[in-house]
C-alpha positions as CSV (number, residue, x, y, z in Angstrom):
1,M,14.7,13.1,-13.5
2,H,14.8,12.2,-9.8
3,E,13.0,9.1,-8.6
4,F,12.1,8.5,-5.0
5,V,9.9,5.5,-4.1
6,V,8.5,5.2,-0.6
7,I,5.7,3.3,1.1
8,V,3.1,5.6,2.6
9,N,0.3,4.0,4.6
10,G,1.1,0.7,3.1
11,E,1.0,2.0,-0.5
12,L,4.0,2.3,-2.9
13,K,4.3,5.9,-4.0
14,T,6.7,7.5,-6.5
15,Y,7.9,11.1,-6.3
16,H,10.0,13.1,-8.6
17,N,10.4,16.1,-6.4
18,Y,12.0,15.4,-3.0
19,D,9.9,18.2,-1.3
20,D,6.7,16.4,-2.3
21,I,7.5,13.3,-0.1
22,P,5.2,13.3,3.0
23,Q,6.7,13.9,6.5
24,N,5.5,10.5,7.7
25,I,6.4,7.5,5.6
26,D,6.6,3.7,6.3
27,N,9.8,2.9,4.4
28,V,12.2,4.2,1.8
29,I,12.3,1.8,-1.2
30,K,14.3,3.7,-3.8
31,F,16.3,6.9,-3.7
32,V,17.7,8.0,-7.1
33,P,18.5,11.7,-7.5
34,E,19.4,12.7,-11.0
35,I,23.1,13.4,-11.4
36,L,23.8,15.3,-14.6
37,P,26.9,14.3,-16.7
38,A,30.1,16.2,-16.1
39,P,31.4,18.8,-16.2
40,H,29.4,20.3,-13.3
41,T,28.9,23.8,-12.3
42,E,29.6,24.9,-8.7
43,E,25.8,25.0,-8.1
44,Q,25.5,21.4,-9.3
45,H,28.3,20.3,-7.0
46,Q,26.6,21.9,-4.1
47,E,23.3,20.2,-4.9
48,M,24.9,16.8,-5.3
49,S,26.7,17.1,-2.0
50,M,23.4,17.5,-0.2
51,W,21.8,14.2,-1.5
52,N,23.4,12.0,1.2
53,N,22.0,14.2,3.9
54,K,18.6,14.2,2.3
55,L,18.6,10.4,2.2
56,Q,19.6,10.2,5.9
57,E,16.8,12.7,6.8
58,L,14.3,10.7,4.8
59,M,15.3,7.5,6.6
60,K,14.7,9.2,10.0
61,R,11.1,9.8,8.9
62,E,10.4,6.1,8.4
63,R,7.8,4.7,10.8
64,N,8.8,1.1,10.2
65,G,12.6,1.7,10.1
66,S,15.0,0.1,12.5
67,Q,16.1,3.4,14.0
68,S,15.9,3.8,17.8
């Protein structure tokens, strides 16, 4: 199961579905997508290859981040 922990309005929130994370967050605390054991299907490889981009996107949504 995925586990995404973020701070929203000063409160620690845990989500198991990436799409449930609000657009405005204070900080990313934990980003742990579930990676199934090998062997992987082509579809699983495509999903796994997207997780880094999703983390980068989530970090851009941080209000208290150090991004310019």
